[in-house]
C-alpha atoms as a printed R data frame, in Angstrom:
    type eleno elety resid chain resno       x      y      z
1   ATOM     1    CA   UNK     A     1   0.000  0.000  0.000
2   ATOM     2    CA   UNK     A     2   1.474  3.358 -0.993
3   ATOM     3    CA   UNK     A     3   2.140  6.139  1.488
4   ATOM     4    CA   UNK     A     4  -0.468  8.298 -0.298
5   ATOM     5    CA   UNK     A     5  -3.113  5.592  0.170
6   ATOM     6    CA   UNK     A     6  -2.242  5.232  3.857
7   ATOM     7    CA   UNK     A     7  -2.412  8.978  4.469
8   ATOM     8    CA   UNK     A     8  -5.704  9.246  2.559
9   ATOM     9    CA   UNK     A     9  -7.199  6.417  4.613
10  ATOM    10    CA   UNK     A    10  -6.049  8.016  7.876
11  ATOM    11    CA   UNK     A    11  -7.510 11.404  6.913
12  ATOM    12    CA   UNK     A    12 -10.791  9.813  5.878
13  ATOM    13    CA   UNK     A    13 -10.959  8.010  9.227
14  ATOM    14    CA   UNK     A    14 -10.356 11.261 11.092
15  ATOM    15    CA   UNK     A    15 -13.070 13.093  9.137
16  ATOM    16    CA   UNK     A    16 -15.512 10.242  9.734
17  ATOM    17    CA   UNK     A    17 -14.746 10.206 13.472
18  ATOM    18    CA   UNK     A    18 -15.301 13.959 13.777
19  ATOM    19    CA   UNK     A    19 -18.591 13.681 11.869
20  ATOM    20    CA   UNK     A    20 -19.799 10.952 14.212
21  ATOM    21    CA   UNK     A    21 -18.758 12.956 17.282
22  ATOM    22    CA   UNK     A    22 -20.831 15.908 16.081
23  ATOM    23    CA   UNK     A    23 -24.057 13.947 15.699
24  ATOM    24    CA   UNK     A    24 -27.316 15.338 17.109
25  ATOM    25    CA   UNK     A    25 -27.662 15.192 20.870
26  ATOM    26    CA   UNK     A    26 -30.822 13.493 22.166
27  ATOM    27    CA   UNK     A    27 -33.038 15.859 24.162
28  ATOM    28    CA   UNK     A    28 -32.600 13.717 27.281
29  ATOM    29    CA   UNK     A    29 -28.894 14.687 27.338
30  ATOM    30    CA   UNK     A    30 -29.593 18.407 27.149
31  ATOM    31    CA   UNK     A    31 -30.683 18.742 30.778
32  ATOM    32    CA   UNK     A    32 -27.968 20.474 32.808
33  ATOM    33    CA   UNK     A    33 -26.312 18.673 35.702
34  ATOM    34    CA   UNK     A    34 -27.730 20.285 38.866
35  ATOM    35    CA   UNK     A    35 -24.339 20.707 40.545
36  ATOM    36    CA   UNK     A    36 -22.166 22.011 37.748
37  ATOM    37    CA   UNK     A    37 -21.298 24.599 35.137
38  ATOM    38    CA   UNK     A    38 -20.552 24.199 31.421
39  ATOM    39    CA   UNK     A    39 -17.641 26.039 29.783
40  ATOM    40    CA   UNK     A    40 -16.433 26.016 26.173
41  ATOM    41    CA   UNK     A    41 -12.890 26.278 24.882
42  ATOM    42    CA   UNK     A    42  -9.878 24.632 23.325
43  ATOM    43    CA   UNK     A    43  -7.506 22.625 25.454
44  ATOM    44    CA   UNK     A    44  -4.190 24.457 25.799
45  ATOM    45    CA   UNK     A    45  -2.684 22.056 28.362
46  ATOM    46    CA   UNK     A    46  -3.207 18.291 28.595
47  ATOM    47    CA   UNK     A    47  -1.404 16.573 31.463
48  ATOM    48    CA   UNK     A    48  -1.388 13.034 32.790
49  ATOM    49    CA   UNK     A    49   0.151 12.063 36.086
50  ATOM    50    CA   UNK     A    50   0.427  9.128 38.467
51  ATOM    51    CA   UNK     A    51  -2.349  8.097 40.852
52  ATOM    52    CA   UNK     A    52  -2.289  9.972 44.163
53  ATOM    53    CA   UNK     A    53  -0.396 13.036 42.917
54  ATOM    54    CA   UNK     A    54  -2.873 15.756 43.893
55  ATOM    55    CA   UNK     A    55  -2.602 19.350 42.714
56  ATOM    56    CA   UNK     A    56  -3.463 22.643 44.349
57  ATOM    57    CA   UNK     A    57  -3.318 24.098 47.834
58  ATOM    58    CA   UNK     A    58  -4.980 22.325 50.755
59  ATOM    59    CA   UNK     A    59  -8.250 24.288 50.416
60  ATOM    60    CA   UNK     A    60  -8.402 23.742 46.627
61  ATOM    61    CA   UNK     A    61  -6.954 20.254 46.169
62  ATOM    62    CA   UNK     A    62  -7.825 18.057 43.183
63  ATOM    63    CA   UNK     A    63  -7.187 14.319 43.046
64  ATOM    64    CA   UNK     A    64  -6.939 13.508 39.330
65  ATOM    65    CA   UNK     A    65  -4.670 11.703 36.894
66  ATOM    66    CA   UNK     A    66  -5.769 13.669 33.802
67  ATOM    67    CA   UNK     A    67  -5.712 17.472 33.910
68  ATOM    68    CA   UNK     A    68  -6.633 20.049 31.275
69  ATOM    69    CA   UNK     A    69  -6.696 23.829 30.948
70  ATOM    70    CA   UNK     A    70  -8.984 25.611 28.462
71  ATOM    71    CA   UNK     A    71  -8.037 28.759 26.552
72  ATOM    72    CA   UNK     A    72 -11.296 30.385 27.701
73  ATOM    73    CA   UNK     A    73 -10.576 29.695 31.404
74  ATOM    74    CA   UNK     A    74  -6.769 29.871 31.776
75  ATOM    75    CA   UNK     A    75  -6.903 30.248 35.581
76  ATOM    76    CA   UNK     A    76  -8.780 26.969 36.099
77  ATOM    77    CA   UNK     A    77  -7.581 23.364 35.993
78  ATOM    78    CA   UNK     A    78 -10.115 20.643 35.215
79  ATOM    79    CA   UNK     A    79  -9.377 17.075 36.182
80  ATOM    80    CA   UNK     A    80 -10.700 13.538 36.217
81  ATOM    81    CA   UNK     A    81  -9.589 10.456 38.117
82  ATOM    82    CA   UNK     A    82  -8.550  7.781 35.642
83  ATOM    83    CA   UNK     A    83  -7.582  4.955 37.987
84  ATOM    84    CA   UNK     A    84 -11.167  3.855 38.576
85  ATOM    85    CA   UNK     A    85 -12.313  1.189 36.144
86  ATOM    86    CA   UNK     A    86 -15.294  2.870 34.511
87  ATOM    87    CA   UNK     A    87 -15.884  2.948 30.739
88  ATOM    88    CA   UNK     A    88 -17.278  6.488 30.828
89  ATOM    89    CA   UNK     A    89 -14.049  7.807 32.354
90  ATOM    90    CA   UNK     A    90 -12.021  6.238 29.560
91  ATOM    91    CA   UNK     A    91 -14.340  7.805 26.972
92  ATOM    92    CA   UNK     A    92 -13.994 11.231 28.609
93  ATOM    93    CA   UNK     A    93 -10.193 10.959 28.626
94  ATOM    94    CA   UNK     A    94 -10.173  9.799 24.974
95  ATOM    95    CA   UNK     A    95 -12.396 12.760 24.015
96  ATOM    96    CA   UNK     A    96 -10.142 15.212 25.847
97  ATOM    97    CA   UNK     A    97  -7.049 13.746 24.144
98  ATOM    98    CA   UNK     A    98  -8.602 13.920 20.680
99  ATOM    99    CA   UNK     A    99  -9.781 17.487 21.212
100 ATOM   100    CA   UNK     A   100  -6.281 18.490 22.332
101 ATOM   101    CA   UNK     A   101  -4.455 16.710 19.496
102 ATOM   102    CA   UNK     A   102  -6.774 18.141 16.825
103 ATOM   103    CA   UNK     A   103  -7.199 21.626 18.338
104 ATOM   104    CA   UNK     A   104 -10.981 21.213 18.521
105 ATOM   105    CA   UNK     A   105 -13.268 23.148 20.870
106 ATOM   106    CA   UNK     A   106 -15.122 21.211 23.540
107 ATOM   107    CA   UNK     A   107 -17.836 21.776 26.083
108 ATOM   108    CA   UNK     A   108 -16.725 20.716 29.528
109 ATOM   109    CA   UNK     A   109 -19.108 20.423 32.465
110 ATOM   110    CA   UNK     A   110 -17.487 20.643 35.894
111 ATOM   111    CA   UNK     A   111 -18.452 20.696 39.528
112 ATOM   112    CA   UNK     A   112 -19.788 23.954 40.904
113 ATOM   113    CA   UNK     A   113 -17.550 24.889 43.814
114 ATOM   114    CA   UNK     A   114 -17.372 28.659 44.479
115 ATOM   115    CA   UNK     A   115 -13.871 29.996 45.071
116 ATOM   116    CA   UNK     A   116 -12.087 26.927 43.703
117 ATOM   117    CA   UNK     A   117  -9.862 26.896 40.626
118 ATOM   118    CA   UNK     A   118  -9.163 23.132 40.497
119 ATOM   119    CA   UNK     A   119 -12.393 21.471 39.413
120 ATOM   120    CA   UNK     A   120 -13.695 17.964 38.769
121 ATOM   121    CA   UNK     A   121 -14.908 17.094 35.230
122 ATOM   122    CA   UNK     A   122 -18.445 15.686 35.060
123 ATOM   123    CA   UNK     A   123 -18.812 15.339 31.268
124 ATOM   124    CA   UNK     A   124 -17.211 16.447 27.984
125 ATOM   125    CA   UNK     A   125 -18.846 17.091 24.618
126 ATOM   126    CA   UNK     A   126 -17.601 17.913 21.120
127 ATOM   127    CA   UNK     A   127 -20.012 19.307 18.561
128 ATOM   128    CA   UNK     A   128 -23.067 21.539 18.832
129 ATOM   129    CA   UNK     A   129 -23.900 23.654 21.848
130 ATOM   130    CA   UNK     A   130 -25.556 21.754 24.690
131 ATOM   131    CA   UNK     A   131 -29.094 23.087 25.066
């Protein structure tokens, strides 16, 4: 298989994946989480770290293995624990990684904790605006 064919196939796969990720959102998923806030932006920092390495001061500590910063909220760090075996966590981390690698905007819903700058990720979405 030629290099051109391989590159074409890879690009087609990427375009197809992005198209699938931007599919319509069922109305049942549009209800906001009662204890969180949604922000939109591009990931400008994507960090992974070992289990148990918390970040932040004692009154704003976050226990997470995957951390991101959005261009729209540069003073906040959003994180998710990845050491728990839960398929949804793996999907969230994969979505964050893809958005970072391809410079795509995301919607990120995080816990609502006044005064804190290190926040727990509840869900992530690529595509149209959550209603």
